[in-house]
C-alpha positions in Angstrom: 9.0 -7.7 -19.3 13.0 -7.4 -20.4 12.5 -4.2 -21.6 16.0 -3.3 -22.7 17.5 -6.4 -21.3 19.6 -5.0 -18.8 19.2 -7.7 -16.6 20.1 -10.3 -19.1 23.5 -8.4 -19.9 24.6 -8.8 -16.0 23.5 -12.3 -16.4 25.4 -13.9 -19.1 28.2 -11.5 -19.1 30.8 -13.8 -17.5 29.3 -17.4 -19.4 28.4 -19.5 -21.9 24.6 -18.5 -21.3 22.1 -16.8 -23.7 19.1 -15.0 -23.1 15.8 -14.4 -24.7 14.3 -10.7 -24.0 10.6 -10.8 -23.9 8.9 -7.7 -24.2 6.1 -6.1 -25.6 7.6 -2.9 -26.1 9.6 -2.4 -29.2 11.3 1.1 -28.2 13.1 0.0 -25.3 13.9 -3.3 -26.7 15.7 -0.9 -29.8 17.7 0.7 -26.8 18.6 -2.9 -25.5 19.6 -3.8 -29.2 21.9 -0.3 -29.7 23.4 -0.4 -26.6 24.8 -4.2 -26.9 25.9 -3.8 -30.8 28.0 -0.6 -29.2 29.0 -1.7 -26.2 28.8 -5.2 -25.3 29.5 -6.8 -29.1 30.5 -10.2 -27.4 27.1 -10.8 -26.3 25.4 -10.0 -29.4 24.9 -13.9 -30.3 24.3 -14.5 -27.2 21.0 -11.8 -26.2 18.0 -11.8 -28.4 14.9 -9.9 -28.3 11.6 -10.7 -29.3 8.8 -8.5 -29.4 5.4 -10.5 -28.1 2.9 -9.8 -25.3 3.1 -12.5 -22.6 -0.2 -14.7 -21.8 -0.4 -18.6 -20.7 0.0 -19.3 -24.4 2.7 -17.7 -25.8 5.7 -19.1 -24.2 5.7 -22.7 -25.3 8.4 -22.2 -28.2 10.9 -21.8 -24.8 13.4 -24.9 -24.2 12.0 -27.1 -21.3 15.4 -26.7 -19.7 15.2 -23.0 -19.7 14.7 -20.5 -16.7 11.8 -18.0 -16.9 13.2 -15.1 -14.8 10.8 -12.5 -14.3 12.1 -9.3 -12.2 8.8 -7.2 -10.9 6.6 -8.7 -13.3 3.8 -6.1 -13.9 0.1 -7.4 -12.7 -1.3 -10.5 -14.8 2.6 -11.3 -16.4 3.6 -12.9 -13.3 0.1 -15.2 -13.1 1.1 -15.5 -17.3 4.2 -17.4 -16.2 3.4 -19.0 -13.3 0.8 -20.5 -15.0 3.4 -22.0 -18.0 4.0 -24.5 -15.6 7.2 -23.8 -16.0 9.9 -25.8 -14.2 13.0 -23.5 -13.0 11.1 -20.1 -12.2 12.5 -16.8 -10.1 9.4 -14.8 -10.3 8.9 -11.5 -8.2 5.6 -10.3 -8.7 4.2 -6.0 -8.7 1.5 -4.0 -9.5 -1.1 -6.1 -8.4 -3.6 -3.5 -8.9 -3.5 -4.0 -12.4 -4.8 -7.5 -11.3 -8.8 -8.3 -12.6 -9.1 -12.1 -12.3 -5.3 -13.1 -12.5 -5.1 -14.2 -8.5 -7.3 -17.4 -7.0 -5.6 -19.6 -9.1 -5.3 -22.5 -7.1 -7.4 -25.4 -6.6 -7.0 -24.7 -3.0 -8.5 -20.9 -3.5 -11.0 -21.8 -5.4 -12.3 -23.6 -3.2 -13.3 -20.6 -0.7 -11.5 -17.6 -2.6 -11.3 -14.5 -1.6 -11.9 -11.8 -3.6 -10.3 -8.2 -3.4 -11.4 -4.7 -4.3 -9.2 -2.5 -6.9 -8.6 -0.7 -3.7 -6.9 -3.5 -1.3 -4.8 -4.1 -5.0 -3.7 -1.3 -4.7 -2.7 -1.2 -1.5 -0.9 -4.7 -1.7 1.4 -2.9 -4.2 2.6 -0.3 -1.9 2.4 -2.3 1.1 6.0 -3.1 2.7 8.3 0.4 1.6 10.1 2.0 4.5 9.8 5.7 5.1 12.1 7.7 7.5 10.2 10.6 10.2 10.9 12.8 7.4 8.5 11.2 4.8 6.2 10.2 7.1 5.5 13.9 8.5 5.4 14.8 4.7 2.9 12.3 3.9 0.7 13.7 6.7 0.9 17.4 5.5 -0.2 15.7 2.2 -2.9 13.5 3.1 -4.2 16.2 5.7 -4.8 18.6 2.7 -5.9 16.1 0.3 -8.1 14.3 2.3 -10.0 17.6 3.4 -10.2 18.9 -0.2 -12.2 15.3 -0.6 -14.7 16.2 1.9 -15.0 20.1 0.9 -16.0 19.0 -3.1 -18.2 16.0 -1.5 -19.7 18.2 1.6 -19.6 22.3 0.8 -19.6 21.2 -3.7 -21.6 18.1 -4.3 -19.0 17.0 -6.3 -18.4 13.3 -6.9 -14.9 11.7 -5.4 -12.0 12.5 -8.4 -8.3 12.0 -8.4 -6.3 15.2 -7.6 -3.4 14.5 -10.1 0.4 15.1 -8.5 1.4 18.1 -6.8 4.8 19.8 -6.2 6.3 19.8 -2.4 5.9 23.1 -2.3 1.9 23.3 -2.5 2.2 21.6 0.9 4.2 24.3 2.7 1.7 27.3 2.2 -2.2 27.8 3.3 -4.8 25.1 2.3 -6.6 28.0 0.4 -4.3 28.1 -2.0 -3.6 24.1 -2.5 -7.1 24.1 -3.0 -7.4 26.6 -5.3 -4.9 25.3 -7.5 -6.4 21.4 -8.0 -9.9 21.8 -7.5 -11.0 24.6 -9.6 -14.5 24.3 -8.6 -13.5 26.4 -4.9 -13.5 29.4 -6.6 -17.0 30.2 -5.3 -15.7 30.0 -1.8 -13.3 33.1 -0.3 -9.8 31.9 0.5 -10.6 32.8 4.8 -13.6 30.2 4.5 -11.6 27.8 3.2 -9.0 28.2 5.6 -11.6 27.9 8.3 -12.8 24.6 6.9 -9.7 23.0 6.7 -9.2 24.3 10.7 -12.4 22.9 11.8 -12.0 19.9 10.3 -8.4 18.8 11.3 -9.7 16.3 13.8 -11.9 14.4 11.4 -9.0 14.5 8.8 -6.6 13.2 11.8 -8.8 10.1 12.2 -9.5 8.8 9.0 -5.6 9.3 8.3 -5.1 6.8 10.9 -8.0 4.5 10.2 -5.9 4.1 6.8 -2.9 3.6 8.4 -4.5 0.5 10.4 -5.9 -0.8 6.9 -2.7 -0.5 5.5 -1.1 -3.1 8.2 -3.1 -5.2 5.6 -1.2 -4.6 2.6 1.6 -7.4 3.3 -0.8 -9.6 3.7 -2.5 -9.4 0.7 0.3 -9.2 -1.0 1.8 -12.7 0.4 -2.1 -13.9 -0.6 -1.6 -13.4 -3.9 1.5 -14.8 -4.1 1.3 -18.2 -1.6 -1.8 -19.0 -4.2 0.8 -19.1 -7.1 3.4 -21.0 -4.9 0.4 -23.5 -4.1 -0.7 -23.4 -7.5 2.4 -24.9 -8.9 2.3 -26.9 -6.4 -0.4 -28.9 -7.6 1.2 -29.3 -10.8 3.9 -31.3 -9.4 6.5 -28.7 -9.1 8.4 -27.7 -6.5 7.8 -24.2 -5.4 8.9 -22.1 -3.0 8.6 -18.2 -1.9 10.9 -16.4 0.5 11.8 -12.8 0.8 15.5 -12.7 -1.7 17.0 -9.5 -0.5 15.8 -6.5 2.4 13.0 -4.9 1.5 14.3 -1.5 1.7 16.1 -2.4 -1.5 12.9 -2.5 -2.8 9.5 -3.8 -1.0 8.7 -6.0 -4.1 10.9 -8.9 -2.4 9.2 -11.7 -2.5 10.5 -14.2 -4.6 9.1 -17.6 -6.1 11.2 -19.9 -6.5 10.5 -23.2 -8.7 13.5 -25.7 -9.3 11.8 -28.6 -11.1 9.5 -31.6 -10.9 8.7 -33.0 -7.5 10.2 -36.4 -7.3 
């Protein structure tokens, strides 16, 4: 998923290396080609773009001495890159919620696999992110309003669980009733006073739900490590020298787990 090739431009700008930028989005590649032709013509012959949906069979044309670099390669893309068993790889996974059957790929994990729900995989994609105290206070208010609205729809209106979409920060500064009227139209049959009373009566219950979610969230990084460690084990099972480590501070990006393979094991 090279996008417009910004990383390749940085990596080959001061040497004689070349890069093949592979992405399924043609528009991104047009942007990259235009930028290179206009501003970086000296790289025009060393950076090539190829529109391609990457899977485990589509990278065979790469030279054996090539290095595959996947920076925050989305969902199953990381697995496809790993399963090429390429000898030289630097990979950062992300978007674990897009995984279906693309984990538990090593022989070891297949013997006693751990299966994750879509919620668990979504949690892994959000784990390890750092928040300031102000961020935490804002997130708490958001969850208080959102969770209360979910319970209201379930208990009072017998509605199935539905996502609420994105809201503005200012929506959480007003009364709960105003928030409810805006994001769940079905509550129009309930008075503003009753909505605000429902919120006040359920503060303790919703607070417990948020605390339970906070405890559950501590497992997010463990799930992410499990998925990546499974990929490292897969490479080692295929006689490739692979390791996993945090390459940079999580405050830069929480998706900082790198898988690095450096040739075959002697």
